[in-house]
C-alpha positions, 0 to 999 in steps of 0.5 A: 243261832239267831232269834228275831223278836217281835211283840205288839203287832196290833193287827198291822199286817204290812208291818208284821211282813216287812220285819219277818221279811227282814229277819229272814234276809238276816238269817233267823232261826227262830222267832219270839213273839211276845204278845198282843197281835190284835186290836188297833189295826184292822188285820187281826186274823190275818196276823194270827194266820202268818205267825201260825204258818212259821215253823219255828217259833215261841208264843206267848199271849199279851193283855189284848188276848185277855180282852178278847177271852173275856168276850168269849160266850158273851151276848153279843146283844149287849154290845152296844157302848162306844169304847169297846167297839174295836174289840167286838170288831176284832173278835167278830173278824178273827177266825175261830179256829185262830182265836182258838189257838192263840188263846191257847198260848201260855203267859210265860215261856223259858227256854235254855240255848247254848247254857243262857236262859231266855225268859219270854213274857209280855210285860216287863213287870213279870220280871223287874216290877214297874222299873220300866214304866216308872221312866219310859211308859209311852204317856211319858216318852210323849211328854218327855220328847214333846212333838220333837221326833228322835233318833234310834241312838238317842233313845237307846242312850237316854234309856240305858243312861237312865237305868244304869243311874236307877238305884231300884233298877240295880237293887232288882238286878242283884236279885235277879236270877241271870237270864236274858229277859225278854218282853214288849208291852210299852211300844218302846224299842230298848235293851240294856245289858250289865257289863258281865252280860249276866243279865240282858233285857230285851223290849223290841217295840211295837212293830204294829204300833211303834209310839217311841217318837223315831219317825222312821221304820217299824222295830224289832230286834235280833238276839244272836247267841253264840255256842260259847254263850256269848250274846249280841243284841241289834235293834233293827228298823224296818222301812215302812210307808206309813201313810200308804198304809193308812190309806188302806187303813182308813178304807177298812171295815174296822175304821167304819164299825170303830171309828173313834178307836181307829182315828186315834190309832191313826193319829198314833201310827202318824205321830209315832207317840201315845194318844190314846191314853191322853184321849181315854184321860179327856173322855173320862173328864168329859163324861164326868162334866155331862153327869154321864157314868156308864162305863164303858162309855156310851157311844154317844159319849163317846164320839162327842168326847173325841169330837171335842178333844179333836178340837184341842189338838 
């Protein structure tokens, strides 16, 4: 049984399509989607529709879906700030039927195949508290590798070595039920398994917005289960022409209507590392400096903060 595990698509239809095509060519029997299908890239409705068309799949919601849920029934005349423009645009550009379907998906799923229990959620915090975030959040990854692009092997070995020596993580394992734990959220592809394979952790990375400092391809992961319960994990990177995609991104309606957020996303896609966290921190300091206490950030403050931040890059 082969599972294609895909997460954090964030409205990037060409990247999703590339991963789905590769998974099909590699004999995927079932698809596991670990959340965050919208916000950041300009094709959220198309991504949801594509996922809905897949017959054999399991889908959980991510944190971005919560932002959309929070907008339901709200007065759109009050949507006048700059910071949330991308969420407003996304909400207005997803078909009601697709949004309704997405928001009905569960936050967690537990499955049993060939005597193995698979637990699927958006965040590793559902299973191992902050053991992943304490060392491998995207801002930490960006600081760790600086402006250097790394390869898949380097990232894999660095994370596995770090977790193997992390006493708190190892203690968490001792108190955790046996199983295969699947999640996304950090946009960093990794996997880890104990020697006896009683515990396996899989983060397929972000299909639509990879932030793991790896230049080549977009990530997803294949999990293969044998009838005897043996498991094999393959971390895949699929060829993807980023510059061609960014040309269409910059011509999109989202790029026009949510320009600042889109520009930061374009920079993330090109550099393959965290930018939004750093910009948001800069925007907070900028707003405090000019005495603007409005949150979410007003349009003028939002745009001026970006213009100043861009000069520092």
